[in-house]
C-alpha positions as CSV (number, residue, x, y, z in Angstrom):
1,M,51.8,8.6,1.7
2,T,50.9,7.9,5.3
3,R,48.9,4.9,6.4
4,T,46.0,7.2,7.2
5,E,46.1,8.8,3.8
6,A,46.4,5.4,2.0
7,V,43.5,3.8,3.9
8,K,41.2,6.8,3.4
9,R,42.0,6.9,-0.3
10,R,41.3,3.1,-0.6
11,V,38.0,3.5,1.3
12,C,36.7,6.5,-0.7
13,A,38.2,5.8,-4.1
14,G,38.3,2.0,-4.0
15,S,35.0,1.4,-2.4
16,D,33.3,4.6,-3.3
17,M,32.3,5.5,0.2
18,D,31.0,9.0,1.0
19,Y,32.4,9.1,4.6
20,V,35.4,7.8,6.3
21,G,37.0,8.5,9.7
22,I,39.5,6.7,12.0
23,C,39.5,6.7,15.8
24,P,41.6,4.8,18.3
25,S,39.8,1.7,19.6
26,S,40.4,3.0,23.2
27,V,37.4,5.3,22.8
28,L,35.1,2.3,23.1
29,E,36.9,0.5,25.9
30,G,34.4,1.8,28.4
31,E,31.5,0.0,26.7
32,P,29.8,-3.0,28.4
33,R,31.7,-6.3,28.6
34,G,31.6,-8.1,25.3
35,H,31.2,-4.9,23.3
36,R,34.7,-3.5,23.7
37,P,37.1,-3.6,20.8
38,S,39.6,-5.6,22.8
39,D,36.9,-8.2,23.5
40,L,36.5,-8.8,19.8
41,L,40.2,-8.3,18.8
42,P,42.6,-8.5,21.8
43,N,45.3,-6.5,20.0
44,A,42.8,-3.8,18.7
45,K,44.3,-0.4,18.1
46,S,42.0,1.4,15.8
47,I,38.4,1.6,14.4
48,V,37.9,2.6,10.8
49,V,34.4,3.9,10.2
50,F,32.9,4.6,6.8
51,G,29.6,4.7,5.0
52,R,27.4,5.9,2.3
53,R,24.5,8.3,2.1
54,L,21.0,7.1,1.4
55,I,20.1,8.1,-2.1
56,S,17.5,10.9,-2.3
57,G,15.2,8.9,-4.5
58,S,14.8,6.2,-1.9
59,V,14.3,8.8,0.8
60,Q,11.5,10.5,-1.1
61,A,9.9,7.1,-1.7
62,K,9.4,7.0,2.1
63,F,7.6,10.4,1.8
64,R,5.3,8.8,-0.8
65,Q,4.6,5.9,1.5
66,I,3.8,8.0,4.5
67,E,2.2,11.1,3.0
68,D,0.4,9.6,0.0
69,K,-0.2,6.1,1.3
70,T,1.5,4.7,-1.8
71,A,2.3,1.3,-0.4
72,N,3.8,-0.1,-3.7
73,V,6.7,2.4,-3.4
74,S,7.9,1.2,0.0
75,G,10.4,-1.3,-1.5
76,A,12.3,1.5,-3.1
77,Y,13.2,2.6,0.4
78,S,13.2,-0.6,2.4
79,A,14.7,-3.1,0.0
80,H,17.2,-0.8,-1.6
81,S,18.2,1.2,1.5
82,F,18.0,-1.3,4.3
83,V,17.5,-4.9,3.4
84,L,19.0,-5.6,-0.1
85,S,21.1,-3.1,-2.0
86,L,22.8,-0.8,0.5
87,N,23.1,-3.3,3.3
88,Q,24.6,-6.0,1.2
89,L,26.8,-3.6,-0.7
90,C,28.2,-2.2,2.6
91,A,28.7,-5.7,4.0
92,K,30.7,-6.7,0.9
93,E,32.8,-3.5,0.9
94,T,33.5,-3.9,4.6
95,Y,35.0,-7.3,4.1
96,E,37.0,-6.1,1.1
97,I,38.4,-3.2,3.0
98,A,39.3,-5.4,5.9
99,Q,41.1,-7.7,3.4
100,Y,42.9,-4.8,2.0
101,L,44.1,-3.7,5.4
102,E,45.5,-7.2,6.2
103,N,47.2,-7.6,2.8
104,A,48.7,-4.1,2.7
105,F,49.8,-3.7,6.3
106,G,50.1,-7.2,7.7
107,C,47.6,-6.4,10.5
108,F,44.5,-8.0,11.8
109,A,41.2,-6.5,10.6
110,M,37.8,-7.6,11.9
111,P,34.8,-6.4,9.8
112,L,31.9,-5.4,12.0
113,T,28.3,-6.2,11.5
114,N,26.7,-3.0,10.2
115,N,23.1,-3.9,10.7
116,V,20.9,-6.6,12.3
117,L,21.1,-8.4,9.0
118,Q,24.3,-10.0,10.2
119,A,23.6,-9.9,14.0
120,V,23.1,-13.2,15.7
121,Q,23.1,-12.6,19.4
122,P,20.7,-9.9,20.6
123,E,20.6,-9.1,24.2
124,G,17.0,-9.4,25.3
125,N,14.5,-8.3,22.8
126,Y,15.5,-7.0,19.4
127,A,15.6,-3.3,18.9
128,P,16.6,-1.0,15.9
129,F,20.3,-0.6,15.9
130,F,20.2,3.1,16.5
131,A,17.8,2.8,19.4
132,D,19.8,0.2,21.3
133,P,22.7,-1.4,19.4
134,Y,23.3,-4.2,21.8
135,K,19.7,-5.2,22.0
136,A,19.9,-5.4,18.2
137,G,22.8,-7.8,18.6
138,L,25.6,-5.5,17.2
139,P,29.1,-6.2,18.5
140,I,30.0,-2.5,18.8
141,D,28.1,0.7,18.8
142,I,29.2,2.0,15.4
143,Y,27.5,5.3,16.0
144,K,29.7,6.1,19.0
145,A,32.8,5.2,16.9
146,A,31.5,7.4,14.0
147,V,31.2,10.4,16.4
148,A,34.6,9.8,17.8
149,A,36.0,9.5,14.2
150,G,34.6,12.9,13.3
151,I,31.9,11.8,10.8
152,G,29.2,13.8,12.5
153,E,27.6,14.6,15.8
154,M,25.0,12.6,17.7
155,G,21.5,13.9,17.1
156,W,18.6,14.2,19.6
157,N,17.1,11.2,17.6
158,H,20.0,8.9,18.5
159,R,21.3,9.0,14.9
160,V,24.7,10.3,13.7
161,V,23.9,13.6,12.0
162,T,26.3,14.7,9.2
163,P,26.5,18.3,7.9
164,D,25.6,17.4,4.3
165,C,23.1,14.6,4.6
166,G,21.8,14.9,8.2
167,P,21.1,11.4,9.6
168,R,20.4,9.9,6.2
169,V,23.6,7.8,6.1
170,Y,24.5,4.2,6.5
171,L,27.6,3.4,8.5
172,C,30.0,0.5,8.7
173,G,33.2,-0.2,10.6
174,I,36.3,-2.4,11.0
175,V,38.3,-3.0,14.2
176,T,42.0,-3.4,13.4
177,S,45.3,-4.0,15.1
178,L,46.8,-1.4,12.7
179,E,48.0,1.9,14.4
180,F,47.7,5.1,12.5
181,E,50.0,8.1,12.5
182,Q,47.0,10.4,12.9
183,Y,43.5,10.0,14.2
184,D,40.4,12.1,13.4
185,E,39.1,14.5,16.0
186,P,35.3,14.6,16.8
187,Y,33.2,17.1,14.7
188,S,33.8,20.6,16.0
189,G,31.9,22.7,13.5
190,E,28.6,24.6,13.9
191,R,26.1,22.7,15.9
192,L,24.0,20.5,13.7
193,C,21.3,19.3,16.0
194,D,19.7,21.8,18.5
195,P,16.5,20.4,20.0
196,S,15.7,23.7,21.6
197,K,15.3,25.2,18.1
198,C,14.0,22.2,16.2
199,G,12.4,19.2,17.8
200,V,11.2,17.8,14.5
201,C,12.3,14.2,15.4
202,A,10.1,14.1,18.5
203,K,7.2,15.8,16.7
204,V,7.1,13.3,13.9
205,C,7.4,10.2,16.1
206,P,4.0,8.4,15.6
207,V,4.1,6.7,19.0
208,G,5.8,9.4,21.1
209,A,8.8,7.3,21.8
210,L,11.2,10.3,21.8
211,D,10.9,12.9,24.5
212,P,11.0,16.5,23.1
213,A,12.6,18.0,26.1
214,E,14.0,15.4,28.5
215,G,17.4,14.1,27.5
216,E,20.2,11.9,28.7
217,D,24.0,12.4,28.5
218,K,26.2,10.0,26.5
219,C,29.9,9.8,26.0
220,F,31.3,9.4,22.5
221,G,35.1,9.2,22.9
222,K,36.3,12.7,23.7
223,T,32.8,14.1,23.1
224,R,29.9,14.2,25.5
225,C,26.5,15.2,24.2
226,R,22.8,15.1,25.2
227,V,20.4,12.9,23.3
228,G,16.6,12.6,23.7
229,K,15.2,10.2,26.2
230,L,14.0,7.3,24.2
231,D,11.5,4.6,25.0
232,V,13.3,1.8,23.2
233,N,10.3,-0.6,23.3
234,A,7.9,2.0,21.8
235,C,10.5,2.8,19.1
236,S,10.9,-0.9,18.4
237,A,7.2,-1.6,18.0
238,A,6.9,1.3,15.6
239,C,9.9,0.3,13.5
240,F,9.0,-3.3,13.3
241,G,5.5,-2.5,12.2
242,F,3.7,-3.9,15.2
243,R,1.6,-0.8,15.5
244,R,-1.2,0.5,13.1
245,E,0.5,4.0,13.0
246,T,3.4,2.6,11.0
247,N,1.9,-0.5,9.4
248,P,-1.6,0.2,8.3
249,V,-2.1,-3.1,6.4
250,G,-0.3,-5.5,8.7
251,S,-1.3,-7.2,11.9
252,V,-1.3,-5.2,15.1
253,R,1.0,-7.1,17.4
254,V,1.3,-4.6,20.1
255,E,-1.8,-2.8,21.5
256,N,0.1,-0.6,24.0
257,A,2.0,2.3,22.4
258,H,4.6,2.0,25.1
259,P,4.9,-1.8,25.5
260,S,6.6,-3.6,28.3
261,D,9.4,-6.1,27.7
262,G,6.9,-8.9,28.0
263,E,4.5,-7.3,25.5
264,L,7.3,-6.7,23.0
265,A,8.6,-10.2,23.5
266,A,5.2,-11.7,22.8
267,A,4.9,-9.6,19.6
268,L,8.3,-10.8,18.4
269,E,7.3,-14.4,19.1
270,K,4.1,-14.1,17.1
271,Q,6.0,-12.4,14.3
272,F,8.6,-15.1,14.0
273,A,5.9,-17.8,14.2
274,A,3.7,-16.2,11.5
275,P,3.2,-18.4,8.4
276,G,5.4,-17.4,5.5
277,F,7.5,-15.0,7.6
278,Q,10.7,-14.8,5.7
279,T,13.2,-11.9,5.6
280,L,16.8,-11.4,4.9
281,D,16.9,-9.4,8.2
282,H,15.9,-10.8,11.5
283,L,13.0,-8.3,11.5
284,P,12.2,-5.6,9.0
285,M,12.8,-2.3,10.8
286,F,12.0,0.2,8.1
287,H,8.3,0.7,8.9
288,C,9.1,4.0,10.6
289,D,12.3,6.0,10.3
290,R,10.4,9.3,10.4
291,C,12.9,10.8,12.8
292,M,15.6,10.2,10.2
293,I,13.9,11.2,6.9
294,Y,12.2,14.3,8.3
295,C,15.3,15.7,10.1
296,P,15.9,19.2,8.6
297,V,19.8,18.9,8.9
298,G,21.6,18.3,5.6
299,D,20.0,20.6,3.1
300,F,16.5,19.1,3.7
301,E,14.6,22.3,2.8
302,K,16.2,22.6,-0.7
303,K,16.5,19.0,-1.5
304,Y,13.0,17.8,-0.5
305,R,10.6,20.5,0.7
306,A,11.4,23.2,-1.9
307,A,11.3,20.5,-4.6
308,G,7.8,19.6,-3.5
309,L,8.7,16.1,-2.4
310,T,7.3,16.5,1.1
311,R,4.5,18.5,2.6
312,E,5.3,17.9,6.3
């Protein structure tokens, strides 16, 4: 059994991950200083990317919150998909897989923070990890690594889109000095995200943060693709619940749907200073996610709309 086969078997069978891919670390050496694999691990050779799908029951709980205004169900999505269950499970498994790599192959393996739960050094204002990973404080853009490792393609909504679950996946990664006999190629199947035929992600954005037509080119290893032009601050305000559109019972921290850096910074300062503000994350970022849960890729029609779980 090759190293590649052994590691993938351990990730899927040993940690029960739904996705795994491996790419050379060189694909991210063009990133900003401090966010290159060699900045984190000088003898880096590879990035192992893996993850789990969001369970359908948690996703449909978000439909209930948005469409039926059932606030009490929100924890089934937020706590178990982003703050508690899935986040902590993936953090634990990332460490155990890294330990397996070191024990089995005598290499170095650095587990990557997979969410802002573990991030400690944001650059500027916080942002959701998919909107701006480095503003979120992540060491490496795990989405770029996932695309390079063949897990999916980059969607117009700045999320990794997989053939079976669309963007409703949670991804983790490890930078390692281990070299593999074979690396995965980027996804080359039928195009998954075609904004000219879809545009759902832009349509459902409650603050108009995602442009339906204007895009920007990004490089993901050997792959170049076009993603939607994103107003990161507007997206952040919606995800953090600073706007009434996404947080109908909370305090409106941002009046402008497209806030400036200063307006967003002031809202963040107020949120952190709020009495009783406690969270396992730096900031809850699950108030929106509409561009992810309503994406039609990944058997959405059969799984959710045909089953009567969503009306939008």
